[in-house]
C-alpha positions in Angstrom: 21.4 39.0 50.5 22.7 40.4 47.2 26.1 41.6 46.3 26.3 44.7 44.1 29.1 44.2 41.5 28.5 46.2 38.3 31.4 44.4 36.5 31.8 43.7 32.8 31.2 40.1 31.6 31.5 38.3 28.3 28.1 36.9 27.3 27.6 33.8 25.2 24.5 33.2 23.0 23.1 30.3 21.0 22.4 30.7 17.2 18.9 32.0 18.0 20.4 34.8 20.1 19.3 33.4 23.5 21.7 34.0 26.4 23.4 30.7 27.3 26.4 31.5 29.5 28.8 34.3 30.6 32.4 34.6 31.7 33.3 36.6 34.8 36.6 36.9 36.6 38.0 33.9 34.6 35.1 31.5 35.4 32.2 30.4 33.2 28.6 30.3 34.4 25.9 28.5 32.5 22.5 30.2 32.3 19.9 27.6 33.3 16.9 29.8 33.0 15.9 33.5 32.4 13.6 34.3 35.3 12.6 37.8 34.3 13.6 40.7 32.1 13.2 44.4 32.8 13.3 47.4 30.5 11.4 48.4 27.5 14.2 49.1 25.1 15.9 46.4 22.9 19.2 48.3 23.4 19.1 48.3 27.2 17.6 45.5 29.3 18.2 43.8 32.6 18.0 40.0 32.9 17.5 38.0 36.1 18.8 34.5 35.5 19.5 31.3 37.4 23.1 30.2 36.8 25.3 27.2 37.6 29.1 27.6 38.1 31.9 26.0 40.0 30.5 27.3 43.3 27.0 26.0 42.6 23.7 27.6 41.8 22.9 31.3 42.1 20.6 34.0 40.8 22.3 36.8 38.9 21.2 40.1 37.5 22.8 41.0 34.2 22.5 44.3 32.4 22.9 44.8 28.7 23.4 48.1 27.0 23.8 47.6 23.2 26.5 44.9 23.0 28.0 45.6 26.4 27.1 43.3 29.3 27.6 43.8 33.0 27.1 41.5 36.1 25.0 43.8 38.3 24.1 41.6 41.3 24.5 38.1 42.6 21.9 36.5 44.9 22.2 33.3 46.9 19.9 30.6 45.4 
């Protein structure tokens, strides 16, 4: 089951520009793997990622529009 959130996040990237982590509601989540990307525009894409946080492992769907990031969904892993 997924939880629809659509809340802003602060995304972190490595020097090559790859998504490495994000902060949401005061907690940090490490991006272990990008599972899939959607969208054809470089300015707007959706990323489905496997993340690890204090609560364990989950799958999250992150949306990016220009430089703004949002946590769209969280799925149980």
